[in-house]
MIGURO-833989 format. One record per residue (C-alpha): residue number from 1; y, x, z. Coordinates in Angstrom, 1 decimal. Example, Ala and Ser with C-alpha at 12.3 -4.5 7.8 and 13.67 -1.06 7.14 Angstrom:
<atoms>
<atom pagu="1" c2="-4.5" c1="12.3" c3="7.8"/>
<atom pagu="2" c2="-1.1" c1="13.7" c3="7.1"/>
</atoms>
This chain:
<atoms>
<atom pagu="1" c2="108.9" c1="151.4" c3="24.0"/>
<atom pagu="2" c2="112.1" c1="152.0" c3="25.7"/>
<atom pagu="3" c2="113.1" c1="149.1" c3="28.2"/>
<atom pagu="4" c2="116.5" c1="147.2" c3="27.7"/>
<atom pagu="5" c2="119.2" c1="147.7" c3="29.7"/>
<atom pagu="6" c2="120.5" c1="144.8" c3="32.0"/>
<atom pagu="7" c2="123.9" c1="143.3" c3="30.9"/>
<atom pagu="8" c2="125.6" c1="140.0" c3="31.6"/>
<atom pagu="9" c2="123.4" c1="136.8" c3="30.2"/>
<atom pagu="10" c2="120.2" c1="139.1" c3="31.2"/>
<atom pagu="11" c2="117.4" c1="137.0" c3="32.8"/>
<atom pagu="12" c2="116.3" c1="138.2" c3="35.9"/>
<atom pagu="13" c2="112.8" c1="136.9" c3="37.1"/>
<atom pagu="14" c2="112.3" c1="136.9" c3="41.2"/>
<atom pagu="15" c2="108.6" c1="138.3" c3="42.3"/>
<atom pagu="16" c2="107.1" c1="138.3" c3="46.0"/>
<atom pagu="17" c2="104.3" c1="140.8" c3="45.5"/>
<atom pagu="18" c2="104.6" c1="141.6" c3="49.5"/>
<atom pagu="19" c2="106.1" c1="139.3" c3="51.8"/>
<atom pagu="20" c2="106.4" c1="135.5" c3="50.7"/>
<atom pagu="21" c2="109.7" c1="134.0" c3="49.2"/>
<atom pagu="22" c2="109.1" c1="131.5" c3="52.1"/>
<atom pagu="23" c2="110.4" c1="133.8" c3="54.9"/>
<atom pagu="24" c2="113.9" c1="133.9" c3="53.8"/>
<atom pagu="25" c2="116.5" c1="131.6" c3="54.9"/>
<atom pagu="26" c2="118.2" c1="128.9" c3="52.5"/>
<atom pagu="27" c2="121.5" c1="130.5" c3="53.5"/>
<atom pagu="28" c2="120.0" c1="134.1" c3="52.5"/>
<atom pagu="29" c2="118.8" c1="132.1" c3="49.1"/>
<atom pagu="30" c2="121.8" c1="130.7" c3="48.3"/>
<atom pagu="31" c2="124.0" c1="133.8" c3="48.9"/>
<atom pagu="32" c2="121.8" c1="135.8" c3="46.7"/>
<atom pagu="33" c2="121.4" c1="133.5" c3="43.8"/>
<atom pagu="34" c2="125.7" c1="133.3" c3="44.1"/>
<atom pagu="35" c2="126.0" c1="136.9" c3="43.4"/>
<atom pagu="36" c2="123.2" c1="137.5" c3="41.0"/>
<atom pagu="37" c2="125.7" c1="134.6" c3="39.1"/>
<atom pagu="38" c2="128.8" c1="136.7" c3="39.8"/>
<atom pagu="39" c2="127.1" c1="139.7" c3="38.2"/>
<atom pagu="40" c2="126.7" c1="137.8" c3="35.1"/>
<atom pagu="41" c2="122.7" c1="137.3" c3="35.8"/>
<atom pagu="42" c2="120.8" c1="134.1" c3="35.6"/>
<atom pagu="43" c2="117.6" c1="133.9" c3="37.9"/>
<atom pagu="44" c2="114.1" c1="132.5" c3="37.9"/>
<atom pagu="45" c2="111.6" c1="132.8" c3="40.3"/>
<atom pagu="46" c2="107.9" c1="133.7" c3="40.1"/>
<atom pagu="47" c2="105.9" c1="130.1" c3="39.6"/>
<atom pagu="48" c2="103.9" c1="131.4" c3="43.4"/>
<atom pagu="49" c2="106.9" c1="133.1" c3="45.1"/>
<atom pagu="50" c2="107.5" c1="130.8" c3="47.7"/>
<atom pagu="51" c2="103.7" c1="130.4" c3="48.7"/>
<atom pagu="52" c2="102.9" c1="131.3" c3="52.3"/>
<atom pagu="53" c2="100.1" c1="132.0" c3="54.1"/>
<atom pagu="54" c2="99.1" c1="132.9" c3="57.8"/>
<atom pagu="55" c2="100.3" c1="136.6" c3="57.1"/>
<atom pagu="56" c2="103.6" c1="135.7" c3="55.5"/>
<atom pagu="57" c2="102.6" c1="136.8" c3="52.4"/>
<atom pagu="58" c2="100.1" c1="134.8" c3="49.5"/>
<atom pagu="59" c2="97.0" c1="135.4" c3="47.5"/>
<atom pagu="60" c2="96.1" c1="138.7" c3="46.0"/>
<atom pagu="61" c2="95.5" c1="136.1" c3="42.9"/>
<atom pagu="62" c2="99.0" c1="134.6" c3="43.0"/>
<atom pagu="63" c2="100.7" c1="137.7" c3="43.3"/>
<atom pagu="64" c2="99.0" c1="139.5" c3="40.4"/>
<atom pagu="65" c2="99.7" c1="136.4" c3="38.4"/>
<atom pagu="66" c2="103.6" c1="136.6" c3="39.2"/>
<atom pagu="67" c2="103.5" c1="140.2" c3="38.3"/>
<atom pagu="68" c2="102.0" c1="140.0" c3="35.3"/>
<atom pagu="69" c2="103.6" c1="136.7" c3="34.1"/>
<atom pagu="70" c2="107.2" c1="138.6" c3="34.7"/>
<atom pagu="71" c2="106.2" c1="141.4" c3="32.1"/>
<atom pagu="72" c2="104.6" c1="139.1" c3="29.4"/>
<atom pagu="73" c2="107.7" c1="136.5" c3="29.4"/>
<atom pagu="74" c2="109.8" c1="137.4" c3="26.5"/>
<atom pagu="75" c2="112.4" c1="135.4" c3="28.1"/>
<atom pagu="76" c2="112.7" c1="137.9" c3="31.4"/>
<atom pagu="77" c2="114.6" c1="141.3" c3="30.7"/>
<atom pagu="78" c2="114.4" c1="142.3" c3="34.4"/>
<atom pagu="79" c2="112.5" c1="142.0" c3="37.7"/>
<atom pagu="80" c2="113.5" c1="142.4" c3="41.1"/>
<atom pagu="81" c2="111.3" c1="142.1" c3="44.2"/>
<atom pagu="82" c2="112.2" c1="139.4" c3="46.8"/>
<atom pagu="83" c2="111.8" c1="141.2" c3="50.3"/>
<atom pagu="84" c2="109.2" c1="144.3" c3="51.2"/>
<atom pagu="85" c2="106.5" c1="144.2" c3="53.4"/>
<atom pagu="86" c2="103.0" c1="146.0" c3="54.3"/>
<atom pagu="87" c2="100.4" c1="144.5" c3="51.8"/>
<atom pagu="88" c2="101.3" c1="145.6" c3="48.2"/>
<atom pagu="89" c2="98.6" c1="147.8" c3="47.7"/>
<atom pagu="90" c2="96.2" c1="145.0" c3="47.5"/>
<atom pagu="91" c2="97.2" c1="144.5" c3="44.3"/>
<atom pagu="92" c2="96.9" c1="147.9" c3="42.9"/>
<atom pagu="93" c2="93.0" c1="147.4" c3="41.9"/>
<atom pagu="94" c2="94.0" c1="144.3" c3="39.9"/>
<atom pagu="95" c2="96.9" c1="145.4" c3="38.1"/>
<atom pagu="96" c2="97.0" c1="145.8" c3="34.2"/>
<atom pagu="97" c2="99.1" c1="148.8" c3="33.4"/>
<atom pagu="98" c2="98.4" c1="148.6" c3="29.7"/>
<atom pagu="99" c2="100.3" c1="145.3" c3="29.7"/>
<atom pagu="100" c2="102.9" c1="146.7" c3="31.7"/>
<atom pagu="101" c2="103.0" c1="150.1" c3="29.1"/>
<atom pagu="102" c2="103.4" c1="147.6" c3="26.2"/>
<atom pagu="103" c2="106.3" c1="145.2" c3="27.8"/>
<atom pagu="104" c2="108.6" c1="147.9" c3="29.8"/>
<atom pagu="105" c2="111.1" c1="146.1" c3="32.2"/>
<atom pagu="106" c2="113.9" c1="146.8" c3="34.4"/>
<atom pagu="107" c2="112.1" c1="146.5" c3="38.1"/>
<atom pagu="108" c2="113.8" c1="147.0" c3="41.2"/>
<atom pagu="109" c2="113.0" c1="147.0" c3="44.9"/>
<atom pagu="110" c2="112.3" c1="149.3" c3="48.0"/>
<atom pagu="111" c2="110.1" c1="149.8" c3="51.5"/>
<atom pagu="112" c2="106.3" c1="148.7" c3="50.7"/>
<atom pagu="113" c2="107.5" c1="148.3" c3="46.9"/>
<atom pagu="114" c2="107.5" c1="152.2" c3="46.8"/>
<atom pagu="115" c2="103.7" c1="151.9" c3="46.0"/>
<atom pagu="116" c2="104.3" c1="149.7" c3="42.7"/>
<atom pagu="117" c2="107.3" c1="152.1" c3="41.7"/>
<atom pagu="118" c2="105.3" c1="155.2" c3="41.7"/>
<atom pagu="119" c2="101.8" c1="153.8" c3="40.5"/>
<atom pagu="120" c2="104.0" c1="152.3" c3="37.8"/>
<atom pagu="121" c2="105.7" c1="155.3" c3="36.8"/>
<atom pagu="122" c2="102.1" c1="157.0" c3="37.2"/>
<atom pagu="123" c2="99.9" c1="155.0" c3="35.3"/>
<atom pagu="124" c2="102.4" c1="153.4" c3="32.9"/>
<atom pagu="125" c2="105.1" c1="155.8" c3="32.1"/>
<atom pagu="126" c2="107.5" c1="153.1" c3="33.4"/>
<atom pagu="127" c2="110.7" c1="154.3" c3="35.4"/>
<atom pagu="128" c2="112.0" c1="151.8" c3="37.9"/>
<atom pagu="129" c2="115.0" c1="151.7" c3="40.3"/>
<atom pagu="130" c2="114.0" c1="152.5" c3="44.1"/>
<atom pagu="131" c2="117.4" c1="150.1" c3="45.0"/>
<atom pagu="132" c2="118.0" c1="146.4" c3="46.7"/>
<atom pagu="133" c2="115.8" c1="143.5" c3="46.8"/>
<atom pagu="134" c2="116.7" c1="140.0" c3="45.9"/>
<atom pagu="135" c2="117.0" c1="139.3" c3="49.4"/>
<atom pagu="136" c2="119.4" c1="142.4" c3="49.7"/>
<atom pagu="137" c2="122.1" c1="140.8" c3="48.2"/>
<atom pagu="138" c2="122.1" c1="137.7" c3="50.6"/>
<atom pagu="139" c2="124.6" c1="139.8" c3="53.0"/>
<atom pagu="140" c2="127.7" c1="137.7" c3="53.6"/>
<atom pagu="141" c2="129.3" c1="140.9" c3="53.6"/>
<atom pagu="142" c2="127.5" c1="143.1" c3="51.2"/>
<atom pagu="143" c2="129.4" c1="146.2" c3="50.2"/>
<atom pagu="144" c2="130.4" c1="146.7" c3="47.1"/>
<atom pagu="145" c2="129.2" c1="150.2" c3="46.8"/>
<atom pagu="146" c2="125.5" c1="148.3" c3="46.6"/>
<atom pagu="147" c2="126.5" c1="146.2" c3="43.6"/>
<atom pagu="148" c2="127.7" c1="148.7" c3="42.0"/>
<atom pagu="149" c2="125.4" c1="151.3" c3="42.3"/>
<atom pagu="150" c2="122.8" c1="148.2" c3="41.6"/>
<atom pagu="151" c2="124.8" c1="147.6" c3="37.9"/>
<atom pagu="152" c2="125.0" c1="151.3" c3="37.3"/>
<atom pagu="153" c2="121.5" c1="151.4" c3="37.4"/>
<atom pagu="154" c2="120.7" c1="148.6" c3="35.4"/>
<atom pagu="155" c2="122.9" c1="149.2" c3="32.5"/>
<atom pagu="156" c2="120.5" c1="152.4" c3="32.4"/>
<atom pagu="157" c2="123.5" c1="154.8" c3="31.4"/>
<atom pagu="158" c2="124.1" c1="158.1" c3="33.1"/>
<atom pagu="159" c2="126.0" c1="157.9" c3="36.7"/>
<atom pagu="160" c2="127.1" c1="159.8" c3="39.7"/>
<atom pagu="161" c2="125.8" c1="158.9" c3="43.4"/>
<atom pagu="162" c2="128.6" c1="159.2" c3="45.6"/>
<atom pagu="163" c2="128.3" c1="158.7" c3="49.6"/>
<atom pagu="164" c2="129.4" c1="155.1" c3="50.8"/>
<atom pagu="165" c2="132.5" c1="154.8" c3="53.2"/>
<atom pagu="166" c2="130.8" c1="153.3" c3="55.6"/>
<atom pagu="167" c2="127.4" c1="151.9" c3="56.7"/>
<atom pagu="168" c2="125.5" c1="149.3" c3="58.9"/>
<atom pagu="169" c2="122.2" c1="149.0" c3="60.5"/>
<atom pagu="170" c2="122.6" c1="145.6" c3="62.0"/>
<atom pagu="171" c2="120.4" c1="142.1" c3="62.1"/>
<atom pagu="172" c2="122.5" c1="140.4" c3="59.4"/>
<atom pagu="173" c2="120.0" c1="138.4" c3="58.4"/>
<atom pagu="174" c2="120.0" c1="136.9" c3="61.9"/>
<atom pagu="175" c2="123.7" c1="136.4" c3="62.3"/>
<atom pagu="176" c2="126.1" c1="136.7" c3="59.3"/>
<atom pagu="177" c2="129.1" c1="136.8" c3="60.8"/>
<atom pagu="178" c2="129.0" c1="139.6" c3="63.4"/>
<atom pagu="179" c2="128.4" c1="142.5" c3="61.2"/>
<atom pagu="180" c2="128.7" c1="146.3" c3="62.5"/>
<atom pagu="181" c2="130.2" c1="148.6" c3="59.7"/>
<atom pagu="182" c2="130.3" c1="152.2" c3="60.7"/>
<atom pagu="183" c2="132.5" c1="155.2" c3="59.2"/>
<atom pagu="184" c2="130.2" c1="157.4" c3="57.2"/>
<atom pagu="185" c2="130.2" c1="160.9" c3="58.5"/>
<atom pagu="186" c2="128.9" c1="162.2" c3="55.1"/>
<atom pagu="187" c2="125.6" c1="163.8" c3="53.9"/>
<atom pagu="188" c2="123.8" c1="166.5" c3="56.0"/>
<atom pagu="189" c2="123.5" c1="169.3" c3="53.8"/>
<atom pagu="190" c2="120.0" c1="171.2" c3="55.2"/>
<atom pagu="191" c2="119.6" c1="173.8" c3="52.3"/>
<atom pagu="192" c2="121.9" c1="174.7" c3="49.5"/>
<atom pagu="193" c2="120.7" c1="174.7" c3="45.9"/>
<atom pagu="194" c2="120.6" c1="173.5" c3="42.2"/>
<atom pagu="195" c2="117.9" c1="171.5" c3="40.7"/>
<atom pagu="196" c2="117.1" c1="168.9" c3="37.9"/>
<atom pagu="197" c2="114.1" c1="166.7" c3="37.8"/>
<atom pagu="198" c2="112.2" c1="163.6" c3="37.7"/>
<atom pagu="199" c2="112.1" c1="161.2" c3="41.1"/>
<atom pagu="200" c2="109.6" c1="160.1" c3="43.0"/>
<atom pagu="201" c2="109.1" c1="159.2" c3="46.5"/>
<atom pagu="202" c2="110.7" c1="156.4" c3="48.4"/>
<atom pagu="203" c2="109.1" c1="154.8" c3="51.7"/>
<atom pagu="204" c2="107.5" c1="157.9" c3="52.8"/>
<atom pagu="205" c2="104.8" c1="155.9" c3="55.0"/>
<atom pagu="206" c2="104.3" c1="153.7" c3="52.0"/>
<atom pagu="207" c2="103.9" c1="156.9" c3="49.4"/>
<atom pagu="208" c2="101.4" c1="158.3" c3="51.7"/>
<atom pagu="209" c2="99.2" c1="155.1" c3="51.1"/>
<atom pagu="210" c2="98.6" c1="156.4" c3="47.7"/>
<atom pagu="211" c2="97.5" c1="159.5" c3="48.4"/>
<atom pagu="212" c2="93.9" c1="160.1" c3="47.4"/>
<atom pagu="213" c2="93.8" c1="157.5" c3="45.0"/>
<atom pagu="214" c2="94.4" c1="157.4" c3="41.4"/>
<atom pagu="215" c2="97.9" c1="155.6" c3="41.7"/>
<atom pagu="216" c2="99.2" c1="158.7" c3="43.0"/>
<atom pagu="217" c2="101.8" c1="160.3" c3="40.9"/>
<atom pagu="218" c2="102.0" c1="164.3" c3="40.7"/>
<atom pagu="219" c2="104.5" c1="165.6" c3="42.8"/>
<atom pagu="220" c2="104.7" c1="169.0" c3="40.6"/>
<atom pagu="221" c2="108.1" c1="170.0" c3="39.6"/>
<atom pagu="222" c2="109.4" c1="166.7" c3="41.4"/>
<atom pagu="223" c2="112.5" c1="165.9" c3="42.6"/>
<atom pagu="224" c2="111.6" c1="163.9" c3="46.4"/>
<atom pagu="225" c2="113.3" c1="160.8" c3="47.2"/>
<atom pagu="226" c2="111.7" c1="159.7" c3="51.0"/>
<atom pagu="227" c2="113.2" c1="157.4" c3="53.9"/>
<atom pagu="228" c2="111.4" c1="155.7" c3="56.9"/>
<atom pagu="229" c2="112.2" c1="152.4" c3="59.0"/>
<atom pagu="230" c2="112.1" c1="152.5" c3="62.9"/>
<atom pagu="231" c2="109.2" c1="150.0" c3="63.0"/>
<atom pagu="232" c2="106.7" c1="151.2" c3="64.0"/>
<atom pagu="233" c2="107.6" c1="154.8" c3="62.4"/>
<atom pagu="234" c2="109.2" c1="157.3" c3="65.1"/>
<atom pagu="235" c2="110.3" c1="160.9" c3="64.8"/>
<atom pagu="236" c2="107.0" c1="162.5" c3="65.8"/>
<atom pagu="237" c2="105.5" c1="160.2" c3="63.0"/>
<atom pagu="238" c2="108.0" c1="161.3" c3="60.4"/>
<atom pagu="239" c2="107.1" c1="164.9" c3="61.2"/>
<atom pagu="240" c2="103.6" c1="164.9" c3="60.6"/>
<atom pagu="241" c2="104.0" c1="162.3" c3="57.3"/>
<atom pagu="242" c2="106.4" c1="164.8" c3="55.9"/>
<atom pagu="243" c2="103.8" c1="167.7" c3="56.9"/>
<atom pagu="244" c2="101.1" c1="165.5" c3="55.1"/>
<atom pagu="245" c2="103.2" c1="165.2" c3="51.9"/>
<atom pagu="246" c2="104.1" c1="168.6" c3="51.6"/>
<atom pagu="247" c2="100.4" c1="169.8" c3="52.3"/>
<atom pagu="248" c2="99.4" c1="167.8" c3="48.8"/>
<atom pagu="249" c2="98.9" c1="170.1" c3="45.5"/>
<atom pagu="250" c2="101.6" c1="171.4" c3="44.0"/>
<atom pagu="251" c2="104.1" c1="170.8" c3="47.1"/>
<atom pagu="252" c2="105.1" c1="174.2" c3="46.6"/>
<atom pagu="253" c2="106.4" c1="173.5" c3="43.4"/>
<atom pagu="254" c2="108.8" c1="170.6" c3="44.8"/>
<atom pagu="255" c2="112.5" c1="171.1" c3="43.2"/>
<atom pagu="256" c2="114.6" c1="169.5" c3="45.9"/>
<atom pagu="257" c2="114.2" c1="166.9" c3="49.0"/>
<atom pagu="258" c2="116.8" c1="163.9" c3="49.4"/>
<atom pagu="259" c2="116.2" c1="161.9" c3="52.7"/>
<atom pagu="260" c2="117.8" c1="158.3" c3="53.4"/>
<atom pagu="261" c2="119.6" c1="157.4" c3="56.1"/>
<atom pagu="262" c2="117.5" c1="156.8" c3="59.3"/>
<atom pagu="263" c2="118.4" c1="153.8" c3="61.6"/>
<atom pagu="264" c2="120.1" c1="154.0" c3="64.7"/>
<atom pagu="265" c2="116.7" c1="153.3" c3="66.7"/>
<atom pagu="266" c2="115.2" c1="155.7" c3="64.8"/>
<atom pagu="267" c2="116.7" c1="158.5" c3="67.1"/>
<atom pagu="268" c2="116.8" c1="161.4" c3="64.3"/>
<atom pagu="269" c2="119.7" c1="163.3" c3="64.6"/>
<atom pagu="270" c2="120.9" c1="166.2" c3="62.7"/>
<atom pagu="271" c2="119.8" c1="169.2" c3="65.0"/>
<atom pagu="272" c2="116.3" c1="167.4" c3="65.1"/>
<atom pagu="273" c2="115.9" c1="167.0" c3="61.4"/>
<atom pagu="274" c2="117.4" c1="170.6" c3="61.1"/>
<atom pagu="275" c2="114.3" c1="171.8" c3="63.0"/>
<atom pagu="276" c2="111.8" c1="169.6" c3="61.4"/>
<atom pagu="277" c2="112.6" c1="171.1" c3="58.2"/>
<atom pagu="278" c2="112.9" c1="174.8" c3="59.7"/>
<atom pagu="279" c2="109.1" c1="174.3" c3="60.5"/>
<atom pagu="280" c2="107.8" c1="173.2" c3="57.1"/>
<atom pagu="281" c2="107.0" c1="175.4" c3="54.5"/>
<atom pagu="282" c2="109.4" c1="174.5" c3="51.8"/>
<atom pagu="283" c2="111.0" c1="177.0" c3="49.3"/>
<atom pagu="284" c2="113.9" c1="177.9" c3="51.1"/>
<atom pagu="285" c2="115.7" c1="178.1" c3="47.7"/>
<atom pagu="286" c2="115.6" c1="174.3" c3="46.8"/>
<atom pagu="287" c2="118.3" c1="171.9" c3="47.9"/>
<atom pagu="288" c2="117.4" c1="169.3" c3="50.7"/>
<atom pagu="289" c2="120.0" c1="166.5" c3="51.5"/>
<atom pagu="290" c2="120.1" c1="164.3" c3="54.2"/>
<atom pagu="291" c2="121.9" c1="161.1" c3="55.7"/>
<atom pagu="292" c2="121.9" c1="159.5" c3="52.1"/>
<atom pagu="293" c2="122.8" c1="156.0" c3="51.3"/>
<atom pagu="294" c2="119.3" c1="154.7" c3="50.7"/>
<atom pagu="295" c2="116.4" c1="153.2" c3="53.1"/>
<atom pagu="296" c2="116.6" c1="150.6" c3="55.7"/>
<atom pagu="297" c2="120.2" c1="150.6" c3="56.4"/>
<atom pagu="298" c2="123.3" c1="149.3" c3="54.3"/>
<atom pagu="299" c2="124.2" c1="149.9" c3="52.1"/>
<atom pagu="300" c2="121.4" c1="151.1" c3="49.6"/>
<atom pagu="301" c2="121.9" c1="153.2" c3="46.4"/>
<atom pagu="302" c2="119.9" c1="152.8" c3="43.4"/>
<atom pagu="303" c2="118.0" c1="155.8" c3="42.4"/>
<atom pagu="304" c2="115.2" c1="155.7" c3="39.1"/>
<atom pagu="305" c2="111.8" c1="156.8" c3="40.0"/>
<atom pagu="306" c2="110.6" c1="158.4" c3="36.9"/>
<atom pagu="307" c2="114.4" c1="159.0" c3="36.0"/>
<atom pagu="308" c2="115.8" c1="162.5" c3="36.0"/>
<atom pagu="309" c2="118.4" c1="163.7" c3="38.6"/>
<atom pagu="310" c2="120.5" c1="166.7" c3="38.9"/>
<atom pagu="311" c2="121.5" c1="167.9" c3="42.1"/>
<atom pagu="312" c2="124.3" c1="170.7" c3="43.1"/>
<atom pagu="313" c2="124.4" c1="171.5" c3="46.4"/>
<atom pagu="314" c2="126.6" c1="174.1" c3="48.3"/>
<atom pagu="315" c2="127.6" c1="174.8" c3="51.7"/>
<atom pagu="316" c2="130.4" c1="172.2" c3="51.3"/>
<atom pagu="317" c2="129.6" c1="170.0" c3="48.2"/>
<atom pagu="318" c2="126.9" c1="167.8" c3="47.2"/>
<atom pagu="319" c2="126.8" c1="166.2" c3="43.7"/>
<atom pagu="320" c2="124.4" c1="164.0" c3="42.5"/>
<atom pagu="321" c2="123.9" c1="162.6" c3="38.8"/>
<atom pagu="322" c2="121.3" c1="160.0" c3="37.6"/>
<atom pagu="323" c2="120.8" c1="161.1" c3="33.8"/>
<atom pagu="324" c2="120.6" c1="158.4" c3="31.2"/>
<atom pagu="325" c2="117.4" c1="157.0" c3="31.8"/>
<atom pagu="326" c2="116.8" c1="153.6" c3="29.2"/>
</atoms>
């Protein structure tokens, strides 16, 4: 079954499979609801989305029920996660992947949600979106780039991913009025080449939690998208996590690697990243590009996991095209 693209009037369900909606401020929730209304969507929340425990999350049973209910409910057209976190892998043994396969729906999130996106693709053949959370839209001064990319992915048609003009890495969720937008210095071309393939990946540390489980997708002939946040990871941790991923079976068949922008406190420079890439056993003919607008900085472009991406990288030009995926 093919999922339906979203359109004006579509109903989006917000669920909290990792951290609880209860940690979000009323201001962020209200701003997000207004943003979705402006985009033409109606929004509802999982029955247990605001349940919160001592881990700032909720019980596995509550999270699983909301996940399954969102897919079962015929009135729900798409699903978006409230926020990321650290514990969504607790849900994996209890997910009914057959139910998801029979009720395919647009599903979007990032960070810890990497685990669900890749497991859904591997176990239920569901293509999903590595894109913003519901809470992301709570930014008072959100960039139009982020909204446009989300809508392009939600419509399911082919679209081009271009670099944003500016970016930010400030604590907007504690201070909405004092934002620091920086000029984007563009993509970092680490290796030239052309590729076409299905995307898997997301947050590198979260993806590696699937290693050795039955939920890890094959990386054979895939295009990898990877990013890291600065808490608690660092340059050394990124280096060894990337090494671990590249030691997986079929890593030598990877068609391309796209790396999201690192947070400022990470300390990653282009020169250091180039040195890390040179130290790896990677096909020198595949395209590798970094400093792309996804990850734990703003804005966040939307990239389908399980969708096909075309990459053309020369010494001066980069072109990413997401093929029609719904």
